[in-house]
Structures are given as structure tokens and as C-alpha cells.
C-alpha positions, 0 to 999 in steps of 0.5 A: 739145968737137968737133962731129964727135964730138958728132954721131954715128949710134951708137945706144944698145943697138945699139953693136956690132950691124949693123942692115940698112936698107931705105930712105934715111932718115938715122939722125936721121930714124929717131929722129924717126919712132920718136918720132912713132909712139910711145905716150908721144908720142901720149899727150901729146895728153891732157896739160895744157900750161898751160891746161885741156884744150880745151872750145869753144876749142882751146888747146895741149896737150903734143903740139901744143906739142912739134910746134911746138917741133920745127918751131922746133928744125928751123929753129934747127938748120938755120940753125946748121948752115948757118952752121957749114958756111959758116965751115968748108966741110969740115963739109959732108962730115960729119953736121953738116948734119943738125943740124936733124933732131937738134934737131927729134927732141929737141924732140919728146921734151923733154916726154915725161917730164912727168906728168899736170897738168904742174908740179903733177903733178911736185910731187905725186910729189915731195911724196908722198915728201918730206912725205907718205905715202912719207916712211917710205921714206927709211931703206929706200932708197939716198940716191941713189934718195931724192934722185931720187924727192924731186926727181922731174923731167920732164926726167930722166923723159924720158931714162928713157923713151927709154933704160930697157930695161923701158919699151922692152921691150928693151935700149936702150929706143927705141934712139935715137942718142947725139946725140938722147939727149944733146940732151934732157938740159937738166940733165946732172947727178945729182939730188944736184946739183939744188939749190933749183930741183930740176932734174936730168937722169937718175935714178941707174938711168940714170946709167951710160947717160948717162955712156957716151953723154957719154964717147963723144961727148967731152962735158966732165965737170965732176965729180971721181972720187967726186963726183956725176956732172956734165957740161956740156951737149951744145951742141944742148941750147941749141937745144932749150931756145931752141925751147921758150922761144920757143914756150911764152912766145909761144904762151901769150900767143896762147892767153891771148888766145883765152881772153880772159885778155888783151885784144887791146890787151895782146896786141898790145903784148906781141908788137909789143914785139919790134920797133923803131918802123919794124918795128911800123908795117911789120907793121901795114901788112902786116896791113892790106894783106892784108885781115886784120880778125879780131883772132885772125888779127891775133894769129896774124900778129904771133905768127908775126913774133915767132917768126921774129925770136926764131929769128934772134936765137937763131941769132946768139947761138949763133954769137956764143958757139959757142966758149964753148958748145964749151968748156963755159963758156957761162952762161945760155940763148940767150934770155938772150943775144939783142939787148937789144930782144928780150931786154927784150920777152921779159922783159915777156912773162914778167912778164905771163904770171906775173901774168895767165896762170899765176895765172889761175883756170883754170890754178890750178884745174887745178893744184889738182885735178891735185895732189890726183889725183896725190897720191891715185894715188901713195898708193893705188899705193904702199900696194898695192906695199908690201902686195901680198897684200891683196885691194884691193892685188891688184885695183889691181896687176892693172890695171897693164900688164906692161911695169911691173915693179911686182911686183919683189922689189926695193923701189926697182924697185917704187917706180920702177915706180909712178912710171913708171905714174903719170907715164905717165898722161894727164890724163883717164886719171889722173882716170878711175883716181882716180874709180874707186879712190875709188868716184866712178864705175863703168865703163859697159858 
């Protein structure tokens, strides 16, 4: 693959249209701004990241997580671009120096397709079709569509939101640049290739859109004619993934300390484990010299040091494997390929998170409740679209915004509209609808 083809201003839905500009923003900065001011992005402030939405202690939601990932992504992209220009000075006159803005915009969008209640919400949608009330639809829809809905995936849904014309109410959806769109597709293959992990990058309805983008930019196609569509990753996906990996692992540890799931001693051990003995003492000395006595502020300081270190390590890993990444032969993530000290420390954090954070009672309670709420909403909404003439069905369907083609004559379109509607809800809105359709609460006038 060629950097100069991979970084392009071409926009989805505006390929042959001249659009007059009235300011000096780059096209990638326009992508960033469109995302920041969009409703799907704003709704992430009320979607669970890991822990329950905050009470007296504020922890991360999808929005704050995405903003932090975008910040780290900007640094990763800028640093890689700087190193590329140093190695090849001619790149200074191309779009490559804007790499940081592309990665940052893609980071903003990377979680936009996640349903309410995170992973448990995904599982509820998948299970409704694979083992629940929607199982009868298997013989009524195409195999490709069935693979999509039984593997429903937030990454593929993010690409759908940004590119699907109904959700954007115009051809091209958000009309994002090709480079930004390709940079969010972490698993660039069809759902039939998802395997045991169930991950894929685009629904069948958006397959041709991704193919158009990938072929235009020269992203290497792995599939042969007649096989399910499969590509290698756009190189910037590795930077988006690294920013996400850094933030969710390290910030979850900080949140766990705030919620007293982890002690200060456990947290300090995890965070300082990224450094050699001399650097550990140096960090402790700086904390002392700056007069930081509050344990939460100590954690914040150490967390900042870790994020900075991991960012540098990932830039080194990217540059070390740049040719493999461009050739499409690189395997694993950048985190998997950082220096041994930091890689082992990251693994320890992951192990701690699984044992003490992701299996903690508050997290499990949200997952249990979220699964039940989403499963009930899917059951009710699907029953309504399958029997739209019933009184209760009409009442339910009348609540749905006209942006969703939920009354389409095409069965697959109706099903996908239900998934669009339910997956686009916030946690609080999903709970509110769940309570109302079950007669648990009434609207307050």
C-alpha cells in the first residue's frame, strides 16, 4: 500500500461534486467537527463504558472515553507523521502531516456504533436472533443478512452510522473522507468471516461502500472472486486501536481506584510496573517534590506518565513494522509489539482488570440489567414490525423517529431499522422505554 493513496480528501457521497469552502479548515478537521457536533456522538455521554453511569463518583462513559482516545490518537498520528516526514522529506508536501487529525477523528467515531450497556447490549441483540424470539427469521432472510444480525457488532455499526444514507438522511451519511472512514474499520471483512470472536467490519448493506473506499485507496484485498469480502487493515487503524487499548486499560484502573475496587497499593503497583526501578523512583520523587499528597492525584500523575510511555512505545512499534503494515503482513496489535517491560506490565493490568474490575458486582449488575432491557426491547419492537396492524404495534411504531425506515415493505430493511433504533438508544432512554412498554412507569406531565 502507498501512503499517498491512503491519505485522501475524497468524500463519500461527494466524489464528483465541487463543494465550496468558506474557511481554512482541512478536510480531516471537518470530519472531526462533524463528529463532535453530531447527535450519535453526543448520545455517548449516556452510554456505559465499563462501570455504571456515575452517582457521587464520576467515572468514564463512552463520550469521555472517546475524547481521551482521540487525544492520544492525535499524539500517535502526529508523532508517526513526523517520523515518516523525517525519513522521507518529500512527504512534507503531501497530506501525510495531517495524519494526527485523521486518527483523532476516527477515534471519536470508534465507539459510536455501540448499543446501550456495552458488550451485554451487543450480546442481547445477537442472541435475540441466534437463540431467542427472532430465530424463526433465519429462513426468511438472506444468509449474509443472517450472519450480520447474529454477529451484530459495534464496530460494523459505527461504519454503518457514518456511511448509511438513511441514518444521515442524505446520500453518503456523514459524507466523511475515505481516510477517516477506513481508519475506523478494525475488522475489514464480512460477518461470514467473523469466526469465534464474532468481529467484523461492515454489514452486507454497506459492503459495496467499503469496497469502493478500499479499492480507491489501494487497500490490499485478501479475498478471491466469489469469496466473502476481506481486506487488510488501513494502516491508521493500528494507531486508532493503540489509542483505544491505552485508554481503556489504564483509565479503567484509575476508575477502579476511584470506586475503591482497587487499593492505592494495587493501583500504584500496576502503574509503576511500566517503568524500570530508576524511573519508578524518579516518578515518586517528582510526586513528592510537587507536593502531591492526595492519593487520587498521585494516581492521576502516575496514569499520565504511563499513557505518555505507552504512546511513545506504540510509535516505535509502528515505525519498526511500517513496511509489514503497508504490505498487509503485520500480525497482532501495536501493544503486542511494544518493548517487553511495557508489554508484560500491560498484560498484568489486563489480568487484574479481568479478575477485579470486569467481574466486580457493579459491572456484572449493569451487564445483567442491560441484557434484559435490550432483549425485551428487541422482542417488543420486532413483534411490532412483524405485525404492524395490531393496536399495540401501531402505538410502538409511532414512537419511532421517521429517520428509521421501520415501515418498509422489505423485511430485512425493517429488521435493520429496529436494530438501528435500539442500538442508537442511550442507557437511560433504553431503560425509560423498557419501563413504559412494561407498564412500570408513566410519563410525568
